[in-house]
DSSP file (Angstrom, degrees, kcal/mol; ACC not computed):
  #  RESIDUE AA STRUCTURE BP1 BP2  ACC     N-H-->O    O-->H-N    N-H-->O    O-->H-N    TCO  KAPPA ALPHA  PHI   PSI    X-CA   Y-CA   Z-CA
    1    1 A X              0   0    0      0, 0.0     2,-0.3     0, 0.0   128,-0.2   0.000 360.0 360.0 360.0 140.8  119.1   55.9 -182.3
    2    2 A X        -     0   0    0    126,-2.0     3,-0.3   125,-0.2     4,-0.3  -0.998 360.0-153.4-144.4 144.6  120.3   53.3 -184.6
    3    3 A X  S  > S+     0   0    0     -2,-0.3     4,-2.5     1,-0.2     3,-0.4   0.499  74.7  99.1 -96.4   0.4  121.2   49.6 -184.2
    4    4 A X  H  > S+     0   0    0      1,-0.2     4,-2.5     2,-0.2     5,-0.2   0.881  78.3  52.4 -49.2 -50.7  123.4   49.7 -187.3
    5    5 A X  H  > S+     0   0    0     -3,-0.3     4,-0.9     1,-0.2    -1,-0.2   0.888 111.9  48.6 -58.1 -35.5  126.7   50.1 -185.3
    6    6 A X  H  4 S+     0   0    0     -3,-0.4     3,-0.5    -4,-0.3    -2,-0.2   0.937 111.6  48.0 -72.7 -43.0  125.7   47.0 -183.2
    7    7 A X  H  < S+     0   0    0     -4,-2.5    -2,-0.2     1,-0.2    -1,-0.2   0.838 113.6  47.1 -60.8 -31.3  124.9   44.9 -186.2
    8    8 A X  H  < S+     0   0    0     -4,-2.5    -1,-0.2    -5,-0.2    -2,-0.2   0.649  98.5  96.1 -84.2 -15.1  128.2   46.0 -187.9
    9    9 A X  S  < S-     0   0    0     -4,-0.9    -3,-0.1    -3,-0.5     5,-0.0  -0.116  86.9 -77.9 -64.7 166.8  130.1   45.2 -184.7
   10   10 A X     >  -     0   0    0      1,-0.1     4,-1.9     4,-0.0     3,-0.3  -0.191  37.7-109.4 -68.5 165.4  131.9   42.0 -183.9
   11   11 A X  H  > S+     0   0    0      1,-0.2     4,-2.0     2,-0.2     5,-0.2   0.752 118.8  57.6 -64.8 -27.0  130.3   38.9 -182.8
   12   12 A X  H  > S+     0   0    0      2,-0.2     4,-2.4     1,-0.2    -1,-0.2   0.907 106.8  47.9 -72.4 -37.0  131.8   39.4 -179.3
   13   13 A X  H  > S+     0   0    0     -3,-0.3     4,-2.4     1,-0.2    -2,-0.2   0.881 112.7  48.9 -68.7 -33.3  130.1   42.9 -178.9
   14   14 A X  H  X S+     0   0    0     -4,-1.9     4,-1.8     2,-0.2    -1,-0.2   0.903 113.6  46.3 -73.1 -35.9  126.8   41.4 -180.1
   15   15 A X  H  X S+     0   0    0     -4,-2.0     4,-2.5     2,-0.2    -1,-0.2   0.905 114.0  49.5 -63.5 -44.1  127.2   38.5 -177.6
   16   16 A X  H  X S+     0   0    0     -4,-2.4     4,-2.1     1,-0.2    -2,-0.2   0.888 111.5  48.0 -66.8 -39.8  128.2   41.0 -174.8
   17   17 A X  H  X S+     0   0    0     -4,-2.4     4,-1.9     2,-0.2    -1,-0.2   0.887 112.4  47.8 -72.0 -39.2  125.3   43.2 -175.5
   18   18 A X  H  X S+     0   0    0     -4,-1.8     4,-2.0     2,-0.2    -2,-0.2   0.879 112.3  49.4 -65.0 -40.3  122.7   40.4 -175.6
   19   19 A X  H  X S+     0   0    0     -4,-2.5     4,-2.8     2,-0.2    -2,-0.2   0.876 111.1  51.3 -67.0 -39.7  124.2   38.9 -172.3
   20   20 A X  H  X S+     0   0    0     -4,-2.1     4,-2.5     1,-0.2    -2,-0.2   0.845 110.1  48.4 -66.2 -35.9  124.0   42.4 -170.7
   21   21 A X  H  X S+     0   0    0     -4,-1.9     4,-1.6     2,-0.2    -1,-0.2   0.848 113.4  46.5 -72.3 -34.9  120.3   42.8 -171.8
   22   22 A X  H  X>S+     0   0    0     -4,-2.0     4,-3.0     2,-0.2     5,-0.7   0.928 113.3  50.2 -65.6 -47.6  119.4   39.5 -170.4
   23   23 A X  H  X5S+     0   0    0     -4,-2.8     4,-1.8     1,-0.2     5,-0.3   0.917 111.5  48.4 -54.6 -45.4  121.3   40.2 -167.2
   24   24 A X  H  X5S+     0   0    0     -4,-2.5     4,-1.3     1,-0.2    -1,-0.2   0.894 118.7  37.4 -69.8 -36.6  119.6   43.5 -166.8
   25   25 A X  H  X5S+     0   0    0     -4,-1.6     4,-1.1     2,-0.2    -2,-0.2   0.935 122.3  39.3 -83.4 -43.6  116.1   42.3 -167.3
   26   26 A X  H  X5S+     0   0    0     -4,-3.0     4,-2.9     2,-0.2     5,-0.3   0.903 114.1  57.6 -71.8 -42.4  116.2   38.8 -165.6
   27   27 A X  H  X<S+     0   0    0     -4,-1.8     4,-3.3    -5,-0.7     5,-0.4   0.940  99.0  58.3 -51.5 -47.4  118.4   40.3 -162.8
   28   28 A X  H  X S+     0   0    0     -4,-1.3     4,-2.0    -5,-0.3    -1,-0.2   0.923 113.7  38.7 -51.3 -48.0  115.7   42.9 -161.9
   29   29 A X  H  X S+     0   0    0     -4,-1.1     4,-1.3     2,-0.2    -1,-0.2   0.921 116.9  48.4 -72.3 -41.9  113.2   40.1 -161.3
   30   30 A X  H  < S+     0   0    0     -4,-2.9    -2,-0.2     1,-0.2    -1,-0.2   0.852 120.8  35.4 -68.7 -32.8  115.5   37.7 -159.6
   31   31 A X  H  < S+     0   0    0     -4,-3.3    -1,-0.2    -5,-0.3    -2,-0.2   0.795 125.6  34.9 -86.7 -30.6  117.0   40.4 -157.2
   32   32 A X  H  < S+     0   0    0     -4,-2.0    -2,-0.2    -5,-0.4    -3,-0.2   0.345  82.2 113.9-119.0   8.1  114.0   42.6 -156.5
   33   33 A X     <  -     0   0    0     -4,-1.3    -4,-0.0     1,-0.1     0, 0.0  -0.498  67.1-133.3 -64.4 147.3  111.0   40.1 -156.4
   34   34 A X  S    S+     0   0    0     -2,-0.1     2,-0.4     2,-0.0    -1,-0.1   0.711  84.1  68.2 -77.9 -15.9  109.6   40.0 -153.0
   35   35 A X        -     0   0    0      1,-0.0     2,-0.6     2,-0.0    -2,-0.1  -0.818  64.7-154.3-104.6 144.8  109.4   36.2 -152.8
   36   36 A X        +     0   0    0     -2,-0.4     2,-0.2     3,-0.1    -6,-0.0  -0.884  49.6 123.0-116.3  93.8  112.4   33.8 -152.8
   37   37 A X  S  > S-     0   0    0     -2,-0.6     4,-1.3     0, 0.0     5,-0.1  -0.448  81.2 -59.0-135.3-162.8  111.0   30.6 -154.4
   38   38 A X  H  > S+     0   0    0      1,-0.2     4,-3.3     2,-0.2     5,-0.2   0.852 131.6  57.1 -64.5 -39.4  111.7   28.3 -157.3
   39   39 A X  H  > S+     0   0    0      1,-0.2     4,-3.0     2,-0.2     5,-0.3   0.949 104.8  50.7 -55.6 -46.6  111.3   31.2 -159.7
   40   40 A X  H  > S+     0   0    0      2,-0.2     4,-1.4     1,-0.2    -1,-0.2   0.831 111.5  47.8 -58.3 -32.5  113.8   33.1 -157.9
   41   41 A X  H  X S+     0   0    0     -4,-1.3     4,-2.4     2,-0.2    -2,-0.2   0.902 113.7  47.0 -74.1 -44.2  116.2   30.1 -158.2
   42   42 A X  H  X S+     0   0    0     -4,-3.3     4,-1.8     1,-0.2    -2,-0.2   0.934 114.4  46.3 -62.1 -47.1  115.5   29.5 -161.9
   43   43 A X  H  X S+     0   0    0     -4,-3.0     4,-2.6    -5,-0.2    -1,-0.2   0.833 110.7  55.1 -70.6 -33.0  115.9   33.3 -162.7
   44   44 A X  H  X S+     0   0    0     -4,-1.4     4,-2.8    -5,-0.3    -1,-0.2   0.912 106.1  50.3 -61.4 -45.8  119.1   33.3 -160.6
   45   45 A X  H  X S+     0   0    0     -4,-2.4     4,-2.4     2,-0.2    -2,-0.2   0.922 112.8  46.0 -58.8 -43.6  120.6   30.5 -162.6
   46   46 A X  H  X S+     0   0    0     -4,-1.8     4,-2.9     1,-0.2    -2,-0.2   0.934 113.0  51.3 -65.8 -43.5  119.8   32.3 -165.9
   47   47 A X  H  X S+     0   0    0     -4,-2.6     4,-3.0     1,-0.2    -2,-0.2   0.917 109.0  50.4 -59.0 -43.4  121.2   35.6 -164.4
   48   48 A X  H  X S+     0   0    0     -4,-2.8     4,-2.7     2,-0.2    -1,-0.2   0.925 112.4  45.9 -60.0 -48.1  124.4   33.9 -163.4
   49   49 A X  H  X S+     0   0    0     -4,-2.4     4,-3.0     2,-0.2     5,-0.3   0.956 112.4  51.2 -57.2 -52.1  124.9   32.4 -166.7
   50   50 A X  H  X S+     0   0    0     -4,-2.9     4,-2.7     1,-0.2    -2,-0.2   0.935 111.5  47.6 -47.8 -53.8  124.1   35.7 -168.5
   51   51 A X  H  X S+     0   0    0     -4,-3.0     4,-2.9     1,-0.2    -1,-0.2   0.873 110.8  50.6 -67.4 -41.7  126.5   37.5 -166.3
   52   52 A X  H  X S+     0   0    0     -4,-2.7     4,-3.1     2,-0.2     5,-0.2   0.911 111.7  48.1 -56.7 -43.8  129.3   34.9 -166.9
   53   53 A X  H  X S+     0   0    0     -4,-3.0     4,-2.7     2,-0.2    -2,-0.2   0.912 112.2  50.0 -62.4 -41.5  128.8   35.1 -170.6
   54   54 A X  H  X S+     0   0    0     -4,-2.7     4,-0.9    -5,-0.3    -2,-0.2   0.956 115.5  43.4 -63.3 -48.5  128.9   39.0 -170.3
   55   55 A X  H >X S+     0   0    0     -4,-2.9     4,-0.6     1,-0.2     3,-0.6   0.953 116.4  45.4 -57.5 -51.4  132.1   38.9 -168.3
   56   56 A X  H >< S+     0   0    0     -4,-3.1     3,-0.9     1,-0.3     4,-0.3   0.870 110.0  54.2 -65.6 -39.6  133.8   36.3 -170.4
   57   57 A X  H >< S+     0   0    0     -4,-2.7     3,-0.8     1,-0.3     4,-0.4   0.681  96.3  69.2 -71.7 -13.9  132.8   38.0 -173.8
   58   58 A X  H X< S+     0   0    0     -4,-0.9     3,-1.3    -3,-0.6    -1,-0.3   0.855  89.9  60.2 -68.8 -31.3  134.4   41.2 -172.5
   59   59 A X  T << S+     0   0    0     -3,-0.9    -1,-0.2    -4,-0.6    -2,-0.2   0.668 101.0  55.8 -74.7 -12.2  137.8   39.7 -172.8
   60   60 A X  T <  S+     0   0    0     -3,-0.8     2,-0.8    -4,-0.3    -1,-0.3   0.543  91.1  80.9 -94.8  -3.8  137.1   39.2 -176.6
   61   61 A X  S <  S-     0   0    0     -3,-1.3    -1,-0.1    -4,-0.4    -4,-0.0  -0.839  82.2-140.7-101.6 100.9  136.4   43.0 -177.0
   62   62 A X        -     0   0    0     -2,-0.8     2,-0.4     8,-0.1     8,-0.2  -0.257   4.3-138.8 -65.4 146.7  139.9   44.7 -177.3
   63   63 A X    >   -     0   0    0      6,-1.8     3,-0.6     3,-0.1     6,-0.2  -0.842   2.3-147.6 -93.7 138.8  140.5   47.9 -175.7
   64   64 A X  T 3  S+     0   0    0     -2,-0.4    -1,-0.1     1,-0.2     6,-0.1   0.485  85.8  84.9 -80.5  -2.8  142.6   50.6 -177.6
   65   65 A X  T 3  S+     0   0    0      4,-0.1     2,-0.3     1,-0.1    -1,-0.2   0.653  94.7  27.1 -65.8 -25.9  143.9   51.9 -174.4
   66   66 A X  S X  S-     0   0    0     -3,-0.6     3,-1.5     1,-0.1    -3,-0.1  -0.981  75.5-118.2-144.5 148.8  146.8   49.3 -174.1
   67   67 A X  T 3  S+     0   0    0     -2,-0.3    -1,-0.1     1,-0.2    -2,-0.0   0.721 114.6  54.7 -58.9 -22.4  149.0   47.3 -176.5
   68   68 A X  T 3  S-     0   0    0      2,-0.2    -1,-0.2    -6,-0.0     3,-0.1   0.501 114.8-115.4 -98.7   2.1  147.7   44.0 -174.9
   69   69 A X  S <  S+     0   0    0     -3,-1.5    -6,-1.8     1,-0.3     2,-0.4   0.608  75.2 122.0  82.2  10.0  144.0   45.0 -175.6
   70   70 A X        +     0   0    0     -8,-0.2    -1,-0.3    -6,-0.1    -2,-0.2  -0.951  36.3 178.3-110.7 135.4  142.9   45.2 -172.0
   71   71 A X    >>  -     0   0    0     -2,-0.4     3,-1.1    -3,-0.1     4,-0.6  -0.515  47.9 -83.4-122.3 179.5  141.5   48.4 -170.6
   72   72 A X  H >> S+     0   0    0      1,-0.2     3,-0.9     2,-0.2     4,-0.5   0.823 122.6  61.0 -55.6 -31.0  140.0   49.7 -167.4
   73   73 A X  H >> S+     0   0    0      1,-0.3     4,-0.8     2,-0.2     3,-0.7   0.755  90.7  69.7 -74.1 -17.9  136.5   48.3 -168.3
   74   74 A X  H X> S+     0   0    0     -3,-1.1     4,-1.7     1,-0.2     3,-0.7   0.836  86.6  67.2 -65.3 -27.9  138.0   44.8 -168.3
   75   75 A X  H <X S+     0   0    0     -3,-0.9     4,-2.5    -4,-0.6    -1,-0.2   0.876  92.9  59.6 -58.4 -33.3  138.4   45.1 -164.5
   76   76 A X  H <X S+     0   0    0     -3,-0.7     4,-3.0    -4,-0.5    -1,-0.3   0.897 103.5  50.7 -59.5 -41.2  134.7   45.1 -164.3
   77   77 A X  H <X S+     0   0    0     -4,-0.8     4,-2.4    -3,-0.7    -1,-0.2   0.889 110.0  49.2 -67.8 -35.3  134.8   41.6 -166.0
   78   78 A X  H  X S+     0   0    0     -4,-1.7     4,-2.3     2,-0.2    -2,-0.2   0.943 112.8  46.9 -59.0 -52.4  137.3   40.3 -163.5
   79   79 A X  H  X S+     0   0    0     -4,-2.5     4,-2.4     2,-0.2    -2,-0.2   0.857 109.9  56.2 -65.9 -38.6  135.2   41.7 -160.6
   80   80 A X  H  X S+     0   0    0     -4,-3.0     4,-2.9    -5,-0.2     5,-0.2   0.968 108.3  45.4 -53.0 -55.5  132.1   40.1 -162.2
   81   81 A X  H  X S+     0   0    0     -4,-2.4     4,-1.9     1,-0.2    -2,-0.2   0.894 114.7  46.9 -64.4 -37.4  133.5   36.7 -162.3
   82   82 A X  H  X S+     0   0    0     -4,-2.3     4,-2.4     2,-0.2    -1,-0.2   0.888 113.9  49.5 -67.0 -36.0  134.8   36.9 -158.7
   83   83 A X  H  X S+     0   0    0     -4,-2.4     4,-3.1     2,-0.2    -2,-0.2   0.876 108.5  51.5 -67.0 -37.6  131.5   38.3 -157.6
   84   84 A X  H  X S+     0   0    0     -4,-2.9     4,-2.2     2,-0.2     5,-0.3   0.930 112.9  48.6 -62.6 -48.8  129.5   35.5 -159.4
   85   85 A X  H  X S+     0   0    0     -4,-1.9     4,-2.3    -5,-0.2    -2,-0.2   0.920 113.7  43.4 -54.4 -49.4  131.7   33.0 -157.6
   86   86 A X  H  X S+     0   0    0     -4,-2.4     4,-2.6     2,-0.2     5,-0.2   0.929 113.9  50.8 -70.6 -46.3  131.4   34.5 -154.1
   87   87 A X  H  X S+     0   0    0     -4,-3.1     4,-1.6    -5,-0.2    -1,-0.2   0.880 113.4  45.4 -65.5 -31.0  127.5   35.0 -154.5
   88   88 A X  H  X S+     0   0    0     -4,-2.2     4,-2.6     2,-0.2     5,-0.2   0.918 110.9  52.9 -74.3 -40.7  126.9   31.4 -155.5
   89   89 A X  H  X S+     0   0    0     -4,-2.3     4,-1.7    -5,-0.3    -2,-0.2   0.933 108.3  50.3 -56.3 -46.4  129.2   30.2 -152.9
   90   90 A X  H  <>S+     0   0    0     -4,-2.6     5,-3.1     2,-0.2     4,-0.4   0.898 111.1  50.7 -60.4 -38.9  127.1   32.2 -150.2
   91   91 A X  H ><5S+     0   0    0     -4,-1.6     3,-1.2     1,-0.2    -2,-0.2   0.948 109.0  49.1 -59.1 -50.9  123.9   30.6 -151.6
   92   92 A X  H 3<5S+     0   0    0     -4,-2.6    -1,-0.2     1,-0.3    -2,-0.2   0.819 112.9  49.1 -61.6 -33.0  125.3   27.1 -151.4
   93   93 A X  T 3<5S-     0   0    0     -4,-1.7    -1,-0.3    -5,-0.2    -2,-0.2   0.478 114.9-121.0 -83.0  -8.5  126.3   27.9 -147.8
   94   94 A X  T < 5 +     0   0    0     -3,-1.2     2,-1.2    -4,-0.4    -3,-0.2   0.822  67.6 141.6  65.2  30.0  122.8   29.2 -147.2
   95   95 A X     >< +     0   0    0     -5,-3.1     4,-2.7    -6,-0.2    -1,-0.2  -0.739  19.3 167.3 -92.2  81.3  124.3   32.7 -146.2
   96   96 A X  H  >  +     0   0    0     -2,-1.2     4,-2.3     1,-0.2    -1,-0.2   0.714  65.6  57.2 -82.3 -18.3  121.5   34.3 -148.0
   97   97 A X  H  > S+     0   0    0      2,-0.2     4,-2.2    -3,-0.2    -1,-0.2   0.935 114.4  42.5 -68.1 -47.3  122.1   38.0 -146.5
   98   98 A X  H  > S+     0   0    0      2,-0.2     4,-2.7     1,-0.2     5,-0.2   0.960 112.8  53.4 -58.2 -52.4  125.7   37.8 -148.0
   99   99 A X  H  X S+     0   0    0     -4,-2.7     4,-2.2     1,-0.2     3,-0.2   0.928 111.6  44.8 -45.8 -57.0  124.3   36.2 -151.2
  100  100 A X  H  X S+     0   0    0     -4,-2.3     4,-2.6     1,-0.2     5,-0.3   0.914 112.6  50.6 -52.9 -47.6  121.9   39.1 -151.7
  101  101 A X  H  X S+     0   0    0     -4,-2.2     4,-1.4     1,-0.2    -1,-0.2   0.838 111.3  47.7 -67.0 -33.0  124.3   41.8 -150.9
  102  102 A X  H  X S+     0   0    0     -4,-2.7     4,-2.4    -3,-0.2    -1,-0.2   0.958 117.3  41.9 -69.6 -48.9  126.9   40.4 -153.4
  103  103 A X  H  X S+     0   0    0     -4,-2.2     4,-2.1     2,-0.2    -2,-0.2   0.773 112.1  51.4 -73.1 -28.6  124.5   40.0 -156.1
  104  104 A X  H  X S+     0   0    0     -4,-2.6     4,-2.5     2,-0.2    -1,-0.2   0.882 112.5  49.0 -73.0 -38.9  122.6   43.2 -155.6
  105  105 A X  H  X>S+     0   0    0     -4,-1.4     4,-3.5    -5,-0.3     5,-0.6   0.919 110.7  51.2 -58.7 -45.4  126.0   45.1 -155.7
  106  106 A X  I  X>S+     0   0    0     -4,-2.4     4,-2.2     1,-0.2     5,-0.8   0.921 109.0  50.5 -61.6 -43.8  126.9   43.3 -158.8
  107  107 A X  I  X>S+     0   0    0     -4,-2.1     5,-1.8     3,-0.2     4,-1.3   0.945 115.1  41.8 -54.7 -49.9  123.8   44.2 -160.4
  108  108 A X  I  <>S+     0   0    0     -4,-2.5     5,-2.6     3,-0.2    -2,-0.2   0.949 129.2  25.7 -69.9 -52.4  124.1   47.9 -159.6
  109  109 A X  I  <>S+     0   0    0     -4,-3.5     5,-2.2    -5,-0.2    -3,-0.2   0.914 124.1  46.7 -82.7 -37.9  127.9   48.3 -160.3
  110  110 A X  I  <<S+     0   0    0     -4,-2.2    -3,-0.2    -5,-0.6    -2,-0.2   0.787 130.2  16.1 -77.5 -25.3  128.5   45.6 -162.8
  111  111 A X  I  X<S+     0   0    0     -4,-1.3     4,-1.5    -5,-0.8    -3,-0.2   0.786 130.6  38.4-109.5 -51.6  125.5   46.2 -165.0
  112  112 A X  I  ><S+     0   0    0     -5,-1.8     4,-2.0    -6,-0.2     5,-0.2   0.995 126.4  32.5 -64.1 -64.5  124.1   49.7 -164.3
  113  113 A X  I  ><S+     0   0    0     -5,-2.6     4,-1.9     2,-0.2     3,-0.3   0.967 122.2  47.7 -55.1 -57.6  127.3   51.6 -163.7
  114  114 A X  H  ><S+     0   0    0     -5,-2.2     4,-0.5     1,-0.2    -1,-0.2   0.885 112.5  52.6 -53.4 -36.7  129.4   49.6 -166.2
  115  115 A X  H >< S+     0   0    0     -4,-1.5     3,-0.6     1,-0.2    -1,-0.2   0.835 105.1  51.3 -65.8 -35.1  126.6   50.0 -168.7
  116  116 A X  H >< S+     0   0    0     -4,-2.0     3,-1.5    -3,-0.3    -1,-0.2   0.856 105.9  58.5 -74.7 -32.4  126.3   53.7 -168.4
  117  117 A X  H >< S+     0   0    0     -4,-1.9     3,-1.0     1,-0.3    -1,-0.2   0.663  93.1  69.1 -71.0 -12.6  130.2   53.8 -169.0
  118  118 A X  T << S+     0   0    0     -3,-0.6     8,-0.4    -4,-0.5     7,-0.4   0.509  84.4  67.3 -86.3  -1.0  129.8   52.1 -172.2
  119  119 A X  T <  S+     0   0    0     -3,-1.5    -1,-0.2    18,-0.2    -2,-0.1   0.341  71.3 129.2 -95.7  12.1  128.1   55.0 -173.9
  120  120 A X  S X  S-     0   0    0     -3,-1.0     3,-1.5     1,-0.1     6,-0.3  -0.190  74.3 -79.6 -54.3 156.1  131.3   57.1 -173.7
  121  121 A X  T 3  S+     0   0    0      1,-0.2    -1,-0.1    14,-0.1     3,-0.1  -0.298 117.2  26.5 -61.2 151.5  132.3   58.7 -177.1
  122  122 A X  T 3  S+     0   0    0      1,-0.3     2,-0.3    -3,-0.1    -1,-0.2   0.404  95.8 112.0  77.5   2.2  134.0   56.5 -179.5
  123  123 A X  S <> S-     0   0    0     -3,-1.5     4,-1.9     1,-0.1     3,-0.5  -0.749  77.8-112.3-104.6 158.1  132.4   53.1 -178.1
  124  124 A X  H  > S+     0   0    0     -2,-0.3     4,-1.8     1,-0.2     5,-0.1   0.910 115.5  51.8 -50.4 -54.3  129.9   51.1 -180.1
  125  125 A X  H  > S+     0   0    0     -7,-0.4     4,-2.3     1,-0.2     5,-0.3   0.749 103.3  60.1 -68.5 -18.9  126.9   51.8 -177.8
  126  126 A X  H  > S+     0   0    0     -3,-0.5     4,-3.5    -8,-0.4    -1,-0.2   0.958 106.2  49.1 -62.0 -51.5  127.6   55.6 -178.1
  127  127 A X  H  < S+     0   0    0     -4,-1.9  -125,-0.2     1,-0.2    -2,-0.2   0.824 111.8  48.0 -58.0 -32.7  127.1   55.2 -181.8
  128  128 A X  H  < S+     0   0    0     -4,-1.8  -126,-2.0     2,-0.1     3,-0.4   0.920 123.4  30.6 -67.9 -46.4  123.9   53.3 -181.2
  129  129 A X  H  < S+     0   0    0     -4,-2.3     2,-0.2     1,-0.2    -2,-0.2   0.856 133.6  26.0 -82.1 -41.4  122.4   55.8 -178.7
  130  130 A X     <  +     0   0    0     -4,-3.5     3,-0.4    -5,-0.3    -1,-0.2  -0.540  67.2 153.8-123.4  63.1  123.9   59.1 -179.8
  131  131 A X  S    S+     0   0    0     -3,-0.4     3,-0.3     1,-0.2    -1,-0.1   0.868  81.3  34.4 -67.2 -32.6  124.7   58.7 -183.5
  132  132 A X  S    S+     0   0    0      1,-0.2    -1,-0.2    -3,-0.2     3,-0.1   0.528 129.0  32.6-100.1  -0.6  124.4   62.4 -184.2
  133  133 A X    >   +     0   0    0     -3,-0.4     3,-2.2    -7,-0.2     4,-0.3  -0.437  62.0 170.5-148.6  65.9  125.7   63.8 -181.0
  134  134 A X  G >  S+     0   0    0     -3,-0.3     3,-2.1     1,-0.3     4,-0.1   0.754  73.8  69.6 -54.1 -31.3  128.4   61.4 -179.7
  135  135 A X  G >  S+     0   0    0      1,-0.3     3,-2.1     2,-0.2    -1,-0.3   0.718  80.3  76.6 -59.5 -25.4  129.5   64.0 -177.0
  136  136 A X  G X> S+     0   0    0     -3,-2.2     3,-1.5     1,-0.3     4,-0.7   0.708  74.6  81.6 -57.2 -24.2  126.2   63.4 -175.3
  137  137 A X  H <> S+     0   0    0     -3,-2.1     4,-1.1    -4,-0.3    -1,-0.3   0.749  80.2  63.3 -51.9 -26.0  127.7   60.2 -174.1
  138  138 A X  H <> S+     0   0    0     -3,-2.1     4,-2.7     1,-0.2    -1,-0.3   0.714  88.7  72.2 -75.8 -17.7  129.5   62.1 -171.3
  139  139 A X  H <> S+     0   0    0     -3,-1.5     4,-2.5    -4,-0.3     5,-0.3   0.983 101.6  36.8 -63.6 -55.1  126.3   63.1 -169.8
  140  140 A X  H  X S+     0   0    0     -4,-0.7     4,-2.5     1,-0.2    -1,-0.2   0.920 116.7  56.3 -65.2 -32.8  125.3   59.6 -168.4
  141  141 A X  H  X S+     0   0    0     -4,-1.1     4,-2.5     2,-0.2    -1,-0.2   0.944 107.9  46.4 -57.0 -47.7  128.9   58.9 -167.6
  142  142 A X  H  X S+     0   0    0     -4,-2.7     4,-2.1     1,-0.2    -1,-0.2   0.893 112.7  50.1 -63.8 -41.3  129.0   62.1 -165.5
  143  143 A X  H  X S+     0   0    0     -4,-2.5     4,-2.2     2,-0.2    -1,-0.2   0.866 111.0  50.4 -58.0 -41.3  125.8   61.2 -163.8
  144  144 A X  H  X S+     0   0    0     -4,-2.5     4,-2.2    -5,-0.3    -2,-0.2   0.940 110.4  47.2 -59.8 -52.2  127.1   57.8 -163.0
  145  145 A X  H  X S+     0   0    0     -4,-2.5     4,-2.0     1,-0.2    -2,-0.2   0.856 112.6  49.7 -61.1 -43.3  130.3   59.1 -161.6
  146  146 A X  H  X S+     0   0    0     -4,-2.1     4,-2.6     2,-0.2    -1,-0.2   0.880 111.4  49.5 -68.0 -42.0  128.5   61.6 -159.4
  147  147 A X  H  X S+     0   0    0     -4,-2.2     4,-2.3     1,-0.2    -2,-0.2   0.916 109.6  49.9 -70.8 -38.8  126.1   59.0 -158.1
  148  148 A X  H  X S+     0   0    0     -4,-2.2     4,-2.5     2,-0.2     5,-0.3   0.928 111.1  51.4 -60.8 -45.7  128.9   56.6 -157.3
  149  149 A X  H  X S+     0   0    0     -4,-2.0     4,-2.1     1,-0.2    -2,-0.2   0.947 111.2  48.2 -55.9 -51.1  130.7   59.6 -155.3
  150  150 A X  H  X S+     0   0    0     -4,-2.6     4,-1.2     1,-0.2    -1,-0.2   0.845 110.5  50.1 -61.9 -35.9  127.5   60.2 -153.5
  151  151 A X  H  < S+     0   0    0     -4,-2.3    -1,-0.2     1,-0.2    -2,-0.2   0.886 113.6  46.6 -61.5 -42.2  127.1   56.5 -152.6
  152  152 A X  H  < S+     0   0    0     -4,-2.5    -2,-0.2     1,-0.2    -1,-0.2   0.810 110.6  52.1 -73.5 -31.7  130.6   56.3 -151.4
  153  153 A X  H  < S+     0   0    0     -4,-2.1    -1,-0.2    -5,-0.3    -2,-0.2   0.802  90.1  93.6 -75.3 -27.7  130.4   59.5 -149.3
  154  154 A X  S  < S-     0   0    0     -4,-1.2    -3,-0.0    -5,-0.2    -4,-0.0  -0.379  88.6-104.6 -70.2 137.2  127.2   58.5 -147.5
  155  155 A X        -     0   0    0     -2,-0.1     2,-0.2     1,-0.1    -1,-0.1  -0.307  42.2-116.7 -51.4 144.2  127.6   56.8 -144.1
  156  156 A X     >  -     0   0    0      1,-0.1     4,-2.7    -4,-0.1     5,-0.3  -0.509  17.9-113.4 -86.2 156.8  127.0   53.0 -144.4
  157  157 A X  H  > S+     0   0    0      1,-0.2     4,-2.9     2,-0.2     5,-0.2   0.911 118.5  55.4 -52.3 -45.1  124.2   51.4 -142.7
  158  158 A X  H  > S+     0   0    0      1,-0.2     4,-1.5     2,-0.2    -1,-0.2   0.897 108.5  48.4 -57.2 -45.9  126.7   49.5 -140.5
  159  159 A X  H  > S+     0   0    0      2,-0.2     4,-2.0     1,-0.2    -1,-0.2   0.892 108.6  52.9 -68.8 -39.2  128.4   52.8 -139.4
  160  160 A X  H  < S+     0   0    0     -4,-2.7    -2,-0.2     2,-0.2    -1,-0.2   0.898 107.7  51.9 -61.5 -41.6  125.1   54.4 -138.5
  161  161 A X  H  < S+     0   0    0     -4,-2.9    -1,-0.2    -5,-0.3    -2,-0.2   0.922 116.4  40.0 -57.8 -39.1  124.1   51.4 -136.3
  162  162 A X  H  <        0   0    0     -4,-1.5    -2,-0.2     1,-0.2    -1,-0.2   0.820 360.0 360.0 -89.6 -27.5  127.4   51.6 -134.4
  163  163 A X     <        0   0    0     -4,-2.0    -1,-0.2    -5,-0.2    -2,-0.1   0.433 360.0 360.0 -73.6 360.0  127.5   55.5 -134.2
């Protein structure tokens, strides 16, 4: 592992990675602490800001897959911004179950799943994590895709209650 590709990367990539690391660490505490108190609220504000910076900075990182510089991973940025808006709106309306569901889903899919996809070969984080064996980047991607498929194939709690 080497941080050189990250330090040599664009400022947008550096901001994006820092926001992701803040989002991963702060989000874990804000979302999974048992108590919902002032600490939760403060951590929540920090997490929402980090996630907004993460999503907005993604648009400054061009994709090589299209002539306009936007690629499939930019969809995560749009979904993140919409999820932030929805989750905050639920909190303001005191719809806490919906607020929790939106933000837990965003943490899982917007940080963990999207984060695993960033280690695909040819990407900056692949060169950070797998500098000598870039093809190993397909391993976490494969695990991630399989996990999502299993999650989608499972009956949902709502379906089990009605069935």
